[in-house]
N, C-alpha and C positions, 0 to 999 in steps of 0.2 A: 268716412270717419273724419271728425274734426281734428285739426291740429291745435294743440293747446300751448300757448306761450304764457308762462307764469309772469304776471305783471301786477304786483301788489303795490298800488299807489294810493296815497291819500288824495282827497279832492274836496271841493265845496259843492254840495248838492245843488243842482240848478232848480230843483223843485222847492225844497224847504229851506235852502240857504245855510244849512248847518255844515260845520267842518267835520269831515269823515276821515278817520285815521286808517292806515294800512291794516289789513286783517291779520297778518303775521303767520298764518298757517296755509293759506292758499291765496289766490288773487281776489282782491276786492272788486266786485262787479256791480254793487248797488249800495244805496244808502240804507244803513241799518235803522234809521229813524222813520222815514216815510216809505221806504222800500222801492222808491223810484230808481231807475237806471238810465243810462244814456246809450243810444244806438251808435256805438263807435267801432264795433268789431264785426268783421266778416267771420273769422275764426277766433275763438277766445284769446284775448290779449294782443291781437295783431294791430288794432287801432287803424284799420284800413277802410272802414265803412264811411262813406261820404254823407250819409243821411244826417247824422248828429241830432236826431229828434229825441225827445224824452220818451222813455219806455215806462208806461203806466202799469202798475201791478193790477191785474184784473181777476186773478184766480189763484188758488193754491191747489196743488195736486200731490198725492202721496207718491214718493219715489224711494224704493227700497226701504231703508230704515230711517228715512228723513222725508223732507218735503221739497218741492220746487215751487218757485214763484213763476206764474205765467204772466208775461208782459205783452202789451200791444203798443207798438210805436205810435205816438200821437201825430207823427209827421207822415210816415209812409204806410202805416197799418200792419207791418209785419208782426208776427207773433214770435216771441223768444221765451226760453225757459232758463232759469238759474236756480241752483240749489240754495236753500236758505243758509245764512251764516249763523254762527253761535251767538253773535251779539245782536241779531235782529230783534226788533220790538215785537214780542209775542202778541201784544194786544192788537197791533196792526195786522199781523198774520191772521189772527182769529177774525178780525173785522173783514178782511178781504175774503176769507173762506166762507163767511156767512152771506156774501153777496150772491153766491150761486147755489 
C-alpha cells in the first residue's frame, strides 16, 4: 500500500510553461492544461524519486466514479496513474482517450 503525503504546491509546468496553482482539495500532481506531470515521487507527495523525467499522458482509464490519467515517463519509461482533477482540461482528456 502506498503512503500518501499531502503536498499541494503550485508550479510552472515544464511541458507547456504555464503557471499552475495549488489544487486546494488534494495534492496537485499534474498540469491541468496539458496534463503532463513530473516523475518526482516514489510514494505520492514524498519527492524522493531521482528520475525527474516528464510524465507524458498516454491514456485515460475509468476508475470508480471518475477517471485516471495513465502516464509514461519520457526518461525511464515507468508507467504511473493519477486521478483527474476537477480543473483538468476536458478537451485534452477526450483527446488522450481517443488515442487508444
